[in-house]
KEMARVEX-145373 format. One record per residue (C-alpha): z, y negated, x negated; residue in one letter. Coordinates in steps of 0.1 Angstrom, whole numbers, padded with zeros to 4 digits, always signed. Layout:
! KEMARVEX-145373
+-------+-------+-------+--------+
!    zz !    yy !    xx ! residu !
+-------+-------+-------+--------+
!     Z !     Y !     X !      A !
...
+-------+-------+-------+--------+
//
This chain:
! KEMARVEX-145373
+-------+-------+-------+--------+
!    zz !    yy !    xx ! residu !
+-------+-------+-------+--------+
! +0000 ! +0000 ! +0000 !      M !
! -0010 ! -0033 ! -0015 !      N !
! +0012 ! -0064 ! -0018 !      G !
! -0003 ! -0081 ! +0012 !      E !
! +0004 ! -0051 ! +0034 !      Q !
! +0039 ! -0048 ! +0022 !      T !
! +0046 ! -0085 ! +0028 !      A !
! +0032 ! -0083 ! +0063 !      S !
! +0053 ! -0055 ! +0077 !      H !
! +0077 ! -0068 ! +0104 !      W !
! +0108 ! -0054 ! +0087 !      A !
! +0101 ! -0073 ! +0055 !      R !
! +0102 ! -0107 ! +0073 !      L !
! +0133 ! -0127 ! +0065 !      E !
! +0158 ! -0125 ! +0094 !      E !
! +0191 ! -0131 ! +0076 !      R !
! +0187 ! -0169 ! +0079 !      G !
! +0183 ! -0167 ! +0116 !      I !
! +0215 ! -0147 ! +0121 !      Y !
! +0235 ! -0168 ! +0097 !      L !
! +0227 ! -0197 ! +0120 !      G !
! +0234 ! -0173 ! +0149 !      L !
! +0270 ! -0170 ! +0139 !      R !
! +0274 ! -0208 ! +0141 !      I !
! +0256 ! -0208 ! +0174 !      M !
! +0279 ! -0181 ! +0188 !      L !
! +0308 ! -0204 ! +0180 !      G !
! +0290 ! -0232 ! +0198 !      A !
! +0283 ! -0210 ! +0228 !      Y !
! +0320 ! -0199 ! +0231 !      R !
! +0334 ! -0234 ! +0227 !      L !
! +0308 ! -0256 ! +0245 !      L !
! +0289 ! -0233 ! +0268 !      G !
! +0252 ! -0225 ! +0274 !      R !
! +0241 ! -0261 ! +0281 !      G !
! +0252 ! -0274 ! +0247 !      V !
! +0239 ! -0243 ! +0230 !      F !
! +0205 ! -0249 ! +0246 !      S !
! +0204 ! -0285 ! +0233 !      V !
! +0214 ! -0274 ! +0198 !      L !
! +0188 ! -0247 ! +0199 !      L !
! +0159 ! -0272 ! +0199 !      V !
! +0163 ! -0285 ! +0163 !      P !
! +0172 ! -0250 ! +0151 !      V !
! +0141 ! -0234 ! +0165 !      M !
! +0120 ! -0264 ! +0154 !      L !
! +0131 ! -0258 ! +0119 !      Y !
! +0121 ! -0221 ! +0120 !      F !
! +0088 ! -0231 ! +0138 !      F !
! +0079 ! -0254 ! +0109 !      L !
! +0092 ! -0232 ! +0081 !      A !
! +0081 ! -0197 ! +0093 !      A !
! +0044 ! -0199 ! +0087 !      R !
! +0038 ! -0161 ! +0092 !      T !
! +0058 ! -0160 ! +0124 !      A !
! +0040 ! -0191 ! +0137 !      R !
! +0006 ! -0177 ! +0130 !      H !
! +0016 ! -0144 ! +0147 !      A !
! +0028 ! -0164 ! +0178 !      S !
! -0005 ! -0182 ! +0180 !      Q !
! -0025 ! -0150 ! +0175 !      Q !
! -0007 ! -0132 ! +0203 !      F !
! -0008 ! -0161 ! +0228 !      L !
! -0045 ! -0165 ! +0221 !      A !
! -0052 ! -0128 ! +0228 !      R !
! -0030 ! -0129 ! +0259 !      A !
! -0050 ! -0159 ! +0271 !      Y !
! -0082 ! -0138 ! +0268 !      E !
! -0069 ! -0117 ! +0298 !      T !
! -0069 ! -0130 ! +0334 !      P !
! -0031 ! -0122 ! +0338 !      E !
! -0023 ! -0140 ! +0305 !      G !
! -0044 ! -0170 ! +0314 !      R !
! -0025 ! -0173 ! +0347 !      A !
! +0009 ! -0170 ! +0330 !      A !
! +0001 ! -0195 ! +0302 !      L !
! -0017 ! -0220 ! +0324 !      G !
! -0039 ! -0235 ! +0297 !      K !
! -0053 ! -0225 ! +0263 !      K !
! -0023 ! -0222 ! +0240 !      P !
! -0018 ! -0245 ! +0210 !      G !
! +0010 ! -0256 ! +0189 !      A !
! +0031 ! -0268 ! +0219 !      R !
! +0028 ! -0233 ! +0235 !      A !
! +0037 ! -0217 ! +0202 !      S !
! +0069 ! -0237 ! +0199 !      F !
! +0077 ! -0228 ! +0235 !      K !
! +0074 ! -0192 ! +0224 !      H !
! +0098 ! -0198 ! +0195 !      F !
! +0123 ! -0216 ! +0219 !      Y !
! +0121 ! -0187 ! +0243 !      A !
! +0131 ! -0164 ! +0214 !      F !
! +0161 ! -0186 ! +0207 !      G !
! +0171 ! -0184 ! +0243 !      Q !
! +0168 ! -0147 ! +0242 !      S !
! +0193 ! -0146 ! +0213 !      I !
! +0217 ! -0164 ! +0236 !      L !
! +0211 ! -0138 ! +0263 !      D !
! +0218 ! -0111 ! +0237 !      K !
! +0252 ! -0127 ! +0231 !      I !
! +0258 ! -0131 ! +0268 !      A !
! +0250 ! -0095 ! +0274 !      A !
! +0273 ! -0082 ! +0246 !      W !
! +0302 ! -0104 ! +0256 !      T !
! +0299 ! -0093 ! +0293 !      G !
! +0286 ! -0127 ! +0306 !      D !
! +0255 ! -0110 ! +0319 !      I !
! +0265 ! -0083 ! +0344 !      T !
! +0248 ! -0062 ! +0371 !      L !
! +0250 ! -0091 ! +0395 !      K !
! +0229 ! -0112 ! +0372 !      D !
! +0200 ! -0087 ! +0370 !      V !
! +0175 ! -0072 ! +0394 !      T !
! +0169 ! -0034 ! +0391 !      L !
! +0136 ! -0018 ! +0399 !      E !
! +0132 ! +0020 ! +0403 !      N !
! +0169 ! +0023 ! +0395 !      S !
! +0170 ! +0056 ! +0414 !      E !
! +0151 ! +0072 ! +0384 !      L !
! +0180 ! +0062 ! +0361 !      F !
! +0207 ! +0072 ! +0387 !      D !
! +0191 ! +0106 ! +0392 !      E !
! +0191 ! +0114 ! +0355 !      A !
! +0227 ! +0103 ! +0352 !      M !
! +0238 ! +0124 ! +0382 !      A !
! +0224 ! +0155 ! +0366 !      Q !
! +0244 ! +0149 ! +0335 !      G !
! +0215 ! +0157 ! +0312 !      R !
! +0215 ! +0126 ! +0292 !      G !
! +0184 ! +0103 ! +0290 !      L !
! +0160 ! +0087 ! +0266 !      L !
! +0149 ! +0052 ! +0273 !      L !
! +0119 ! +0038 ! +0254 !      I !
! +0118 ! +0001 ! +0254 !      G !
! +0102 ! -0027 ! +0234 !      S !
! +0107 ! -0062 ! +0220 !      H !
! +0092 ! -0077 ! +0251 !      L !
! +0120 ! -0095 ! +0270 !      G !
! +0156 ! -0084 ! +0261 !      N !
! +0166 ! -0048 ! +0258 !      M !
! +0202 ! -0058 ! +0251 !      E !
! +0206 ! -0068 ! +0287 !      V !
! +0205 ! -0030 ! +0295 !      C !
! +0241 ! -0030 ! +0283 !      R !
! +0248 ! -0042 ! +0319 !      A !
! +0239 ! -0006 ! +0329 !      L !
! +0272 ! +0006 ! +0314 !      S !
! +0289 ! -0011 ! +0344 !      R !
! +0268 ! +0009 ! +0368 !      R !
! +0280 ! +0043 ! +0357 !      H !
! +0317 ! +0046 ! +0347 !      E !
! +0320 ! +0060 ! +0312 !      G !
! +0283 ! +0056 ! +0304 !      L !
! +0276 ! +0052 ! +0267 !      R !
! +0244 ! +0038 ! +0252 !      L !
! +0231 ! +0048 ! +0217 !      N !
! +0206 ! +0022 ! +0205 !      V !
! +0184 ! +0029 ! +0175 !      L !
! +0175 ! -0001 ! +0153 !      V !
! +0150 ! +0003 ! +0125 !      H !
! +0156 ! -0025 ! +0100 !      T !
! +0182 ! -0032 ! +0074 !      R !
! +0185 ! -0068 ! +0084 !      H !
! +0195 ! -0058 ! +0119 !      S !
! +0229 ! -0049 ! +0105 !      E !
! +0237 ! -0086 ! +0104 !      N !
! +0231 ! -0088 ! +0141 !      F !
! +0249 ! -0055 ! +0148 !      S !
! +0280 ! -0067 ! +0129 !      R !
! +0280 ! -0100 ! +0148 !      L !
! +0278 ! -0082 ! +0182 !      M !
! +0306 ! -0058 ! +0173 !      R !
! +0327 ! -0089 ! +0165 !      E !
! +0317 ! -0105 ! +0198 !      A !
! +0325 ! -0074 ! +0218 !      S !
! +0345 ! -0047 ! +0199 !      P !
! +0350 ! -0026 ! +0230 !      D !
! +0314 ! -0024 ! +0240 !      A !
! +0302 ! +0010 ! +0252 !      A !
! +0272 ! +0008 ! +0229 !      V !
! +0266 ! +0024 ! +0195 !      S !
! +0240 ! +0007 ! +0173 !      L !
! +0225 ! +0033 ! +0150 !      I !
! +0208 ! +0017 ! +0120 !      Q !
! +0182 ! +0040 ! +0105 !      T !
! +0148 ! +0035 ! +0089 !      T !
! +0136 ! +0068 ! +0104 !      E !
! +0151 ! +0096 ! +0125 !      V !
! +0161 ! +0123 ! +0100 !      G !
! +0178 ! +0156 ! +0107 !      P !
! +0213 ! +0141 ! +0107 !      D !
! +0204 ! +0114 ! +0131 !      T !
! +0185 ! +0139 ! +0154 !      A !
! +0216 ! +0161 ! +0156 !      I !
! +0238 ! +0132 ! +0163 !      R !
! +0215 ! +0121 ! +0192 !      L !
! +0212 ! +0156 ! +0205 !      Q !
! +0250 ! +0158 ! +0207 !      Q !
! +0251 ! +0125 ! +0225 !      A !
! +0225 ! +0136 ! +0251 !      V !
! +0244 ! +0168 ! +0256 !      E !
! +0274 ! +0147 ! +0265 !      R !
! +0253 ! +0129 ! +0291 !      G !
! +0248 ! +0097 ! +0271 !      E !
! +0217 ! +0075 ! +0269 !      V !
! +0196 ! +0070 ! +0238 !      V !
! +0175 ! +0038 ! +0236 !      V !
! +0146 ! +0034 ! +0211 !      I !
! +0118 ! +0008 ! +0208 !      A !
! +0083 ! +0021 ! +0211 !      G !
! +0065 ! -0010 ! +0196 !      D !
! +0074 ! -0011 ! +0160 !      R !
! +0063 ! +0011 ! +0131 !      T !
! +0089 ! +0024 ! +0107 !      P !
! +0096 ! +0004 ! +0076 !      E !
! +0099 ! +0035 ! +0054 !      S !
! +0061 ! +0042 ! +0056 !      G !
! +0067 ! +0079 ! +0063 !      S !
! +0064 ! +0079 ! +0101 !      G !
! +0033 ! +0090 ! +0120 !      R !
! +0013 ! +0065 ! +0139 !      L !
! -0013 ! +0064 ! +0166 !      S !
! -0039 ! +0037 ! +0173 !      L !
! -0040 ! +0026 ! +0209 !      A !
! -0058 ! -0003 ! +0227 !      P !
! -0036 ! -0034 ! +0232 !      F !
! -0048 ! -0068 ! +0243 !      M !
! -0084 ! -0059 ! +0236 !      G !
! -0078 ! -0046 ! +0200 !      H !
! -0064 ! -0014 ! +0185 !      E !
! -0028 ! -0016 ! +0174 !      A !
! -0006 ! +0010 ! +0156 !      P !
! +0022 ! +0025 ! +0176 !      F !
! +0049 ! +0048 ! +0163 !      P !
! +0049 ! +0085 ! +0173 !      Q !
! +0086 ! +0088 ! +0165 !      G !
! +0099 ! +0081 ! +0200 !      P !
! +0079 ! +0110 ! +0214 !      Y !
! +0088 ! +0134 ! +0186 !      I !
! +0124 ! +0124 ! +0193 !      L !
! +0120 ! +0130 ! +0230 !      A !
! +0107 ! +0165 ! +0223 !      S !
! +0138 ! +0173 ! +0203 !      L !
! +0163 ! +0159 ! +0228 !      L !
! +0148 ! +0179 ! +0257 !      K !
! +0159 ! +0154 ! +0283 !      C !
! +0143 ! +0130 ! +0308 !      P !
! +0123 ! +0101 ! +0294 !      V !
! +0119 ! +0067 ! +0311 !      L !
! +0103 ! +0035 ! +0300 !      L !
! +0125 ! +0005 ! +0301 !      L !
! +0113 ! -0031 ! +0305 !      F !
! +0136 ! -0060 ! +0308 !      C !
! +0119 ! -0093 ! +0314 !      V !
! +0133 ! -0127 ! +0326 !      K !
! +0119 ! -0143 ! +0358 !      H !
! +0133 ! -0175 ! +0373 !      D !
! +0165 ! -0173 ! +0353 !      G !
! +0172 ! -0136 ! +0362 !      R !
! +0165 ! -0105 ! +0342 !      Y !
! +0146 ! -0078 ! +0359 !      R !
! +0153 ! -0043 ! +0345 !      I !
! +0126 ! -0019 ! +0355 !      S !
! +0124 ! +0018 ! +0349 !      F !
! +0091 ! +0037 ! +0348 !      E !
! +0088 ! +0075 ! +0347 !      P !
! +0074 ! +0090 ! +0316 !      F !
! +0083 ! +0127 ! +0313 !      A !
! +0109 ! +0149 ! +0328 !      D !
! +0110 ! +0168 ! +0295 !      M !
! +0084 ! +0161 ! +0268 !      L !
! +0070 ! +0191 ! +0249 !      T !
! +0046 ! +0191 ! +0220 !      L !
! +0026 ! +0224 ! +0220 !      P !
! +0016 ! +0233 ! +0185 !      R !
! -0021 ! +0235 ! +0194 !      A !
! -0021 ! +0201 ! +0212 !      R !
! +0006 ! +0182 ! +0193 !      R !
! -0017 ! +0155 ! +0179 !      A !
! -0034 ! +0150 ! +0212 !      E !
! -0002 ! +0148 ! +0232 !      V !
! +0013 ! +0123 ! +0207 !      L !
! -0018 ! +0101 ! +0209 !      E !
! -0017 ! +0103 ! +0247 !      D !
! +0020 ! +0092 ! +0248 !      C !
! +0014 ! +0063 ! +0225 !      A !
! -0016 ! +0052 ! +0246 !      A !
! +0004 ! +0054 ! +0278 !      R !
! +0032 ! +0034 ! +0264 !      F !
! +0008 ! +0008 ! +0250 !      A !
! -0009 ! +0004 ! +0284 !      A !
! +0024 ! -0002 ! +0302 !      K !
! +0036 ! -0026 ! +0275 !      L !
! +0003 ! -0046 ! +0278 !      E !
! +0007 ! -0048 ! +0316 !      W !
! +0041 ! -0064 ! +0313 !      H !
! +0033 ! -0086 ! +0282 !      A !
! +0003 ! -0102 ! +0298 !      K !
! +0025 ! -0114 ! +0326 !      R !
! +0053 ! -0127 ! +0304 !      A !
! +0036 ! -0137 ! +0271 !      P !
! +0064 ! -0161 ! +0261 !      Y !
! +0088 ! -0132 ! +0261 !      Q !
! +0068 ! -0113 ! +0234 !      W !
! +0092 ! -0113 ! +0205 !      F !
! +0072 ! -0095 ! +0178 !      N !
! +0066 ! -0124 ! +0154 !      F !
! +0043 ! -0107 ! +0130 !      F !
! +0007 ! -0094 ! +0130 !      D !
! +0013 ! -0067 ! +0156 !      F !
! -0022 ! -0053 ! +0152 !      W !
! -0016 ! -0045 ! +0115 !      R !
! +0021 ! -0041 ! +0110 !      Q !
! +0016 ! -0039 ! +0073 !      G !
! -0004 ! -0007 ! +0072 !      V !
! -0039 ! +0006 ! +0073 !      K !
! -0045 ! +0037 ! +0095 !      L !
! -0069 ! +0065 ! +0088 !      T !
! -0066 ! +0092 ! +0114 !      P !
! -0071 ! +0126 ! +0098 !      P !
! -0086 ! +0156 ! +0116 !      Q !
! -0052 ! +0172 ! +0124 !      N !
! -0036 ! +0140 ! +0138 !      G !
! -0032 ! +0103 ! +0132 !      P !
! -0016 ! +0092 ! +0099 !      E !
! -0011 ! +0059 ! +0082 !      K !
! -0024 ! +0053 ! +0048 !      R !
! -0020 ! +0023 ! +0025 !      G !
! -0046 ! +0011 ! +0001 !      N !
+-------+-------+-------+--------+
//
């Protein structure tokens, strides 16, 4: 993998400065409330908008591609420029506040709208555990409110970047009694898989993102259409699903008119990967997820929080005959 590819991978982008500022903003939120936080957020996000050239370019690229679709054009209103990109950055800042609010219990079930919640309830009633595949569209942290819906419910959330430990530590400080385990791992190895299998056997929920490729460079990827261009999607969530042998739902949590809407979509009652069709099934899973993600992203483009070149993600893919792989040059 060459230097340009290494630098462009999402996990290599600097996040520590954002979360150093986040600690200060958390104090402002606790002391002064959301209104003051929102005002202070303007200069903070303006600084990052001006300083983070890679993220700014990625924002403009995504908004431009969203605008090429009828749904994206309706959501954006007019052709996006610098003003729309800053609005995108500011929405990300507001999402950080919502992460804090979710973790401190300020966002509860009464603050969210649930769609297809019977899918989630049925899986919980069976005591089989559940795998939720989400994304960085909207705010997955709001799903913490689900722990209030089922007494004793525990969520195990996989995070795939070393920088996320800064955010994880801050959230543990904000809510030490949260019924959520943040599992930092660059890839799901045998130890992590066993830990998650045990969690599912206890009837717990595992949450993983389906829209970011692993930083380690060892994971398998599939190319799938997304916003009119092929993008790499990780196969890891579906390999994990086949190991956990539990129901799989897609999770989307997007904000509309000041309220989050948590929607569940069926994916598989139990995902299996037949040896003869393994590559085909994995590609199909990635394509199905990409299509659902695109459907939601076109309708809420400002809530797309992947501030990097999503269509490259730092790697060049060359699918071999026996299945899709990634290969750096």
